[in-house]
N, C-alpha and C positions, 0 to 999 in steps of 0.2 A: 516654895511649894510652889508649883505649877498649877495653874487654875485652868482646866477643858473647857472651850466654847469651841464650837462648831464652826470649821472650819472649812473653806472651798478648792479645791487643787486650784492650782497655778497651773493653765497650761502655754504651749507653748510648741514647736514643730514640733515631730516626732513625739512619743509618748512618754517624754516623759513627766511626774510630776512632782511639788513638794508643796507637804501638808506640814504646816508652819499651826507648833504644839502653842493654844493659848489665843487663837488667832493671831491675822496675817499684822506685823509690824512696818512702818515703812522703812526702822536701820535694817530690817532682819532680813538678807540677802536683798539687798535690790536689784541686784540687775541678776538672779537667777533665771530669768526667761529669755534673756542674751547669750549668759553662760549656754545654757539648758538647749536651746534653739542653736546655736555652733557646737556640741559636742553634738546631736541630734546628726545634721547636714557632715562632720566629719565620719563622724559610724560609716551612713549612707557609703559614705564615699570609697571607707577602705572593705565593704561588704564589694561592692561594682569591682573596686580596684584586682582583689583576691580573686573576685569570680573568673576573672577576663587574663588574670596575671597570677596565677597560682606559685606557692613558694614552693622552689625546688631545690634544698640543701647539697643536691651532688655538682645540679647545672647553675651553683652563686646566683643564683636568681631569685626576684619576687620580692613580698616588704619586709621590710627591714627594720623600720622605726616607722610610728607615730608618734609623731610630737605636737606642740600647743597648738600648731596649724601652717603642721608638713608632714608628707608622707617622703621618707627613706627607701628609693629600691634601689635594687642590684638589679642590673639586667649587664646580659653582653655590649661590650660597645660599638656591634652589627645591628642591634636593635636600641638603638639609646634615643630615634626618632622617633617611632617606633611608640616608647614605654613614656617619654615627654609627651607624645599626643594621647596617649591612653589617661595618662595623671590627668593634664589637661581636663579631657572630657568631661571623669569622673569625679573634678573638682571641683567647674566651675556650676553655679548654679545662678537660674533667675528663677526669683520668688519672686510674688507680687510685682514685678516691673525693676523688681534689683536685680539688679546684676552683683551674685560675687565670684570677682575673675581667679584666675587662677595662674603661674609664673614659673610653668616648669625650670629645672636648671639643667644640666650634669657636669660630672666632677670627677676625679678618679680617686679626692680624696673629700669627707665627712663636710673639712673646713671650705671647699671653695662649691660647696650644694645650701649651706647652711648661709 
């Protein structure tokens, strides 16, 4: 049986909130702030990438996959360097003096870029 106690939301980068039933517990999702912040940064990167380089099925270009910490984009060989610059631009962050780097790779197979 759950006892409901007032609980304040935990905040992190972005707008994600987590309410703990019965109040906060040291053992319940101790890294939620970190995971929520990372997810918010990843979502911002995806939105920026899709706005700048929209998906186009007919021309085989655009975001294919967003993984745990990667974005996989398909593009023409001639666009490769521009797309790598774009991915670096949307993924790299500097928040409160902490640099979050991005290292774009290119290749012809998924294995080559993972």
